[in-house]
N, C-alpha and C positions, 0 to 999 in steps of 0.2 A: 430547478435542479440542473439545467443545462450549463450554467456558469461554473459548476464544480468540475466538469469534465474538460473545459477549455484549457488549452495550453497557449502560452504566448507564442506569437509567430517567430519572434527573434529574441535573443538574449539582450538585455539592456546594457551589459558591460562589453561583451565581445562581438555582438551582432551575429552570433551563430544562428543559422536558420534551423528552427525546430521542426519544420515540416520536411523531414528528410526524404521520405518516400511513403507511398500509401501503405497503410497497415504496419508501419514501423513499430508503433507502440503496442501492437498485439503481442510482441515478444516480451513485453513487460509483465504479462501474465505469468511467465515462467519465473520471473523474479518475485512477483507478488505472492505466489503460492507458498514458498518457504516462510515468508513473513507472516502469512496467515497461520501457518502451523506453529510458528514460534509464539504467536500471541494466543491462539485459541486452545492449544493442547493443555497448557497450564490452567486455563480457565475451566476446561473440562475436569481436570483433576481437582481444582478448587471446588467446583460444584459437587463432585462426589464426596469430597471431604466435608462440605457443609451438610450434605445429606446424611452422611454416616455419623458425624459427631454432634451435630446440632438438630438433627431430624427435620431439616427444612426439606420440604417435598420437592422432588424433581419437577413437578407440575408448576412450581413457582420459579425455580431456578432456570429451567430451559427457556421459557419465554423472555426472561431478562437477558440471558446470554444471546438469544437470537436477535433481539433489538440492538444489543451492543454490537453484534456482528454486522448488522446493516449500517449502523452509524460509523463504524470503523472502516468500511469498505472504501469510501472516498479517500480518506487520508492514506490508506495503504496503496491504493492505485496511484496516487500522486507521488508517493515515496518510491514506488517501484519504477515509475517513469523517470524520476530523477536519477535513480541508481543506474538505469539503462543508459541514460545520456552520459553519466559519469564513466561508465565502462566503455562507451563507444568513442568518446572524444577525450583527448589529452590536452590539458591546459597548463601552460608554463608562464608564470609571472603575469597573469591576467590576460595574456594573449594566446589565442588558439593556435596550436601547432598540430598538424596531422589530423 
């Protein structure tokens, strides 16, 4: 599981150092939280819809959604780190500026 959390040390194209400062990526949690809400709030409503219309028990739906939550955490963390890097650095024509 450790390989999922590793980030490359440098960008292959522009040689940008990704080890900017200690705990830089902890601010990616603030970016990841809205992504989690965008993904899982509709899932919650979908689960309630399945319970109401098809009488599928919440005892079946909730464990499935919890497993899905754990499986999607790693991609969501990687996406939020990429968004944080994109918001922090500006790139023009393949070369880093500012």
